[in-house]
Each structure stands twice: as structure tokens, then as C-alpha cells.
C-alpha positions in Angstrom: 9.7 20.5 3.2 12.3 19.0 0.8 13.2 22.5 -0.5 13.8 23.6 3.1 16.1 20.7 3.9 18.4 21.4 0.9 18.2 25.1 1.3 19.9 24.5 4.6 22.4 22.2 2.9 23.2 24.8 0.2 23.6 27.5 2.8 26.1 25.4 4.7 28.1 24.8 1.5 28.3 28.5 0.8 29.4 29.2 4.4 32.1 26.6 4.3 33.3 27.7 0.8 34.6 24.2 -0.1 34.2 20.5 0.4 35.3 19.3 3.8 38.4 17.0 3.7 39.2 14.5 6.4 42.9 13.7 6.8 44.0 10.2 5.9 44.6 7.8 8.8 46.1 4.4 9.3 44.0 1.7 11.0 45.0 -1.6 12.5 42.6 -4.6 12.0 43.3 -8.3 12.3 47.0 -7.4 12.8 47.2 -5.9 9.3 47.7 -2.2 8.6 45.1 -0.7 6.3 46.2 2.6 4.7 43.0 4.6 4.3 42.1 7.2 1.7 41.4 10.9 2.0 37.7 11.5 2.4 35.9 14.3 0.6 32.4 14.9 2.1 29.9 17.7 1.6 28.6 19.6 4.6 24.9 19.5 5.4 22.5 20.4 8.1 19.7 17.8 8.5 18.0 17.4 11.9 16.2 14.1 12.6 14.7 14.1 16.1 17.6 14.9 18.3 20.3 13.9 15.8 22.0 16.4 13.6 23.5 15.0 10.4 26.3 17.3 9.3 28.0 15.6 6.4 26.8 14.0 3.2 28.0 12.0 0.2 26.6 11.8 -3.3 23.3 13.5 -2.2 21.1 15.4 -4.6 18.1 17.7 -4.1 15.8 14.7 -4.6 17.6 12.3 -2.2 16.0 13.3 1.1 12.7 14.6 2.3 11.9 15.2 6.0 8.4 14.2 7.0 8.4 15.2 10.7 10.9 12.8 12.3 10.8 10.5 9.3 13.5 10.5 6.7 12.3 9.6 3.2 15.5 8.6 1.3 15.3 8.0 -2.4 18.2 6.3 -4.2 18.9 7.0 -7.8 19.5 4.3 -10.5 22.3 1.8 -10.2 23.4 3.2 -6.8 25.4 1.0 -4.4 28.6 0.9 -2.3 30.7 -2.3 -2.7 34.5 -2.9 -3.1 34.4 -6.4 -4.7 37.2 -8.9 -4.0 37.8 -9.0 -7.8 38.9 -5.3 -7.6 35.8 -3.7 -9.1 34.3 -0.8 -7.1 30.9 0.8 -7.0 30.7 4.0 -5.0 27.5 5.9 -5.9 25.2 5.6 -2.8 24.0 8.8 -1.2 24.6 8.9 2.5 24.1 11.4 5.4 26.4 11.2 8.4 26.5 12.3 12.0 29.8 12.3 13.9 30.3 10.6 17.2 33.1 10.3 19.7 34.1 6.7 19.2 36.0 6.5 22.5 32.7 6.6 24.3 29.7 4.2 24.2 27.0 4.7 21.7 23.9 2.9 20.2 22.5 4.1 16.8 19.1 2.7 16.1 16.5 3.1 13.3 13.3 1.5 12.0 14.0 0.8 8.4 11.1 0.4 5.9 12.1 0.0 2.2 9.6 0.1 -0.7 10.7 -3.1 -2.2 9.7 -3.9 -5.9 9.9 -7.0 -8.1 12.8 -5.5 -10.1 14.6 -4.2 -7.0 17.2 -6.9 -6.4 19.8 -5.7 -3.8 17.7 -2.5 -3.1 18.1 -1.7 0.6 17.8 0.7 3.4 21.2 1.0 5.1 22.9 2.0 8.4 26.6 2.9 8.1 29.6 3.0 10.3 32.2 4.9 8.3 35.7 6.2 8.4 36.2 6.3 4.6 35.6 4.2 1.5 38.4 1.8 2.4 37.2 1.2 6.0 33.5 1.1 6.8 30.5 -1.2 7.5 26.9 -1.4 6.1 24.0 -3.0 7.9 21.2 -3.4 5.3 17.6 -4.4 5.0 17.9 -5.8 1.5 16.0 -7.7 -1.2 17.9 -10.8 -2.3 18.2 -12.7 -5.6 15.0 -14.7 -4.8 12.9 -11.7 -3.9 13.2 -12.3 -0.2 13.8 -9.5 2.3 16.7 -10.1 4.6 19.3 -8.4 6.8 22.7 -8.2 5.1 25.9 -6.9 6.6 28.9 -5.8 4.5 32.3 -4.9 6.2 34.9 -3.2 4.1 38.6 -3.3 4.9 40.2 -2.5 1.6 37.7 -4.9 -0.1 34.1 -5.8 1.0 32.7 -9.0 2.3 29.0 -9.8 2.0 27.0 -11.7 4.6 23.3 -12.6 4.3 21.4 -13.0 7.6 17.9 -13.8 8.6 15.0 -13.3 6.1 12.3 -10.9 7.4 8.6 -11.5 6.7 7.3 -8.0 7.5 7.8 -4.7 5.6 10.2 -3.2 8.1 12.9 -4.1 10.5 14.7 -2.4 13.4 18.5 -2.2 13.0 21.2 -0.9 15.3 25.0 -0.4 15.7 26.4 -0.3 19.2 29.8 0.1 20.8 31.4 0.4 24.2 34.6 1.9 22.6 36.2 -1.5 22.2 33.6 -3.8 20.7 31.2 -3.0 17.8 28.0 -5.0 17.4 25.3 -5.0 14.7 21.8 -6.1 15.5 18.3 -6.4 14.0 14.8 -6.9 15.4 11.4 -7.5 13.9 9.5 -5.9 16.8 12.0 -3.5 18.4 12.0 -5.8 21.5 13.8 -9.0 20.7 17.2 -8.3 19.1 19.4 -10.7 17.1 23.2 -10.2 16.6 24.4 -10.0 13.0 28.0 -9.2 13.6 30.4 -8.6 16.4 34.0 -7.5 16.1 36.8 -5.3 17.5 36.0 -1.6 17.1 39.0 -0.6 15.0 37.6 2.7 13.8 39.3 6.0 14.8 38.3 8.3 17.6 35.9 10.3 15.4 33.4 7.9 13.7 30.7 8.7 11.2 27.3 7.0 11.5 25.0 7.2 8.6 21.7 6.5 6.8 21.4 5.5 3.2 19.3 4.0 0.5 20.6 2.0 -2.5 19.3 0.8 -5.8 21.9 -1.4 -7.7 19.5 -3.0 -10.2 16.5 -0.7 -10.4 15.8 2.9 -11.5 15.3 4.1 -8.0 14.5 2.9 -4.5 12.7 4.6 -1.6 13.3 3.8 2.0 11.7 5.4 5.1 13.7 5.7 8.4 11.7 6.3 11.5 12.4 6.1 15.3 16.0 7.2 14.6 17.9 7.5 17.8 21.5 7.9 19.1 22.1 6.9 22.7 25.3 7.6 24.7 25.4 4.0 26.0 26.2 0.6 24.7 23.9 -2.4 24.7 24.0 -4.2 28.1 24.9 -7.6 26.6 26.7 -7.8 23.2 25.2 -11.2 22.5 21.6 -10.0 23.2 21.7 -6.4 21.8 19.3 -4.7 24.2 19.7 -1.4 25.9 19.2 -1.3 29.7 15.7 0.2 29.5 14.4 -2.3 26.9 
């Protein structure tokens, strides 16, 4: 199955003839203008349920295996994305993206189950909201310095912040990103029913926004994460403090 996935990716690259380039944009956030970088992403064609992921970054043949509607995502050694306040930058994580119309409501949800190990500090499964490397957000299920598993959110506007949230006892967590076009909320749930807010801020991303899945392994030789129940709804959560969709 892995060969089939990347055969489609290679075919797409041949058809396109070159790497896709997104034009640089200027975004306003917290009353400060952030000049963004030109993005260079590879085309791909990966279908997960009803979602088609059409762009990728740093992916190799061994990064992704499709197991039905499950994505097995393997991160290579010392892979991460973080623009530290001290100016250092790590930008090696593999990510696959689907593009959405950010002027309309959406809710992007996945059940995230990493294979955590004793040596895997900061290893994580990740949901992305992404314009480019200077302007994006990660929502992670990550192993911390003490070996605990917790939800972590990282928002990058030029440089990255780093926010640890609730520790999770079980082997998986549900995570979601949701917007009504004006507000963007990040949420997590241990059972897929009761949701907790991790972040809430003004949606200052452009009209075309990339939503992504990723795995990272900053300290270990590799990290495997499974993404299941991946969905993209054309609606926002009914209450941004609660994080539930209308049918939940």
C-alpha cells in the first residue's frame, strides 16, 4: 500500500514538472504586520476518507503508509518544526496538507495515537494550520521532559511560542481545529465527546489555508503516529468555549 501512495505522489510531481510555489503574503496579527516567506511545497495525492491531501513538505517514501482510512506517519530522526525566540530554527518535520477556503467555516478533527517510547522526548502527532513557516500553528499530542503525554500547542508568528496543556492518561487523544472565518479554536478530547479548549484567537490566516497532519521526533531516531477518524466538516463548532459540533 505504501508503494501505491508514493507512486501517486511521484506521478503528480512528474505531471506538475516543478515544485509548487505559493506567493508571499502579508498578514496582520496583534496590530503588527508579519511579512511572510515564499512557500515551496511538493504536490501529492493522498486520500484519507473523504479528505484529499494535495501538498506535502519534507516527505520521503517511508513517511506515510495508508492502512484503509488510517494514516501511519513515521517521522525520521531529529525532526521538528520550531522557530525559537533565540533565533534558532528547526524545520525538518514531514507534513501533508489539504487546502480549505478560510472565509468559510470548517472543523478539522483526528484521533491521534503516537507510539511513545522512553527516549522519545518531544515526539508527537501533530495537526497543523499553516500559511508558511513564518505563520502557522501546531496542535500536538506530545511526550514531555518527564515522560508524561500531554496536549501542546505552538503558534508561530515570526517566532514560536510553546504552551503545555493537560496531561493525557490514555494512549490516544482526539484533537481538532475549528473556525467560523473570524475565530480559530484548538481543542482536545480524551473520549471524542467532551472537548476542552487549548487555544482561541483571531483567525488571521489568508483566504486559502492549509490544514495538515504530521509526526515529529526531535530527540529519537524515529517516531510513529497513527491518525484515525480524520474528518473535515464545513461547519464551525457551535460554541467556541465548548468545542462541540452541533451533532455531538
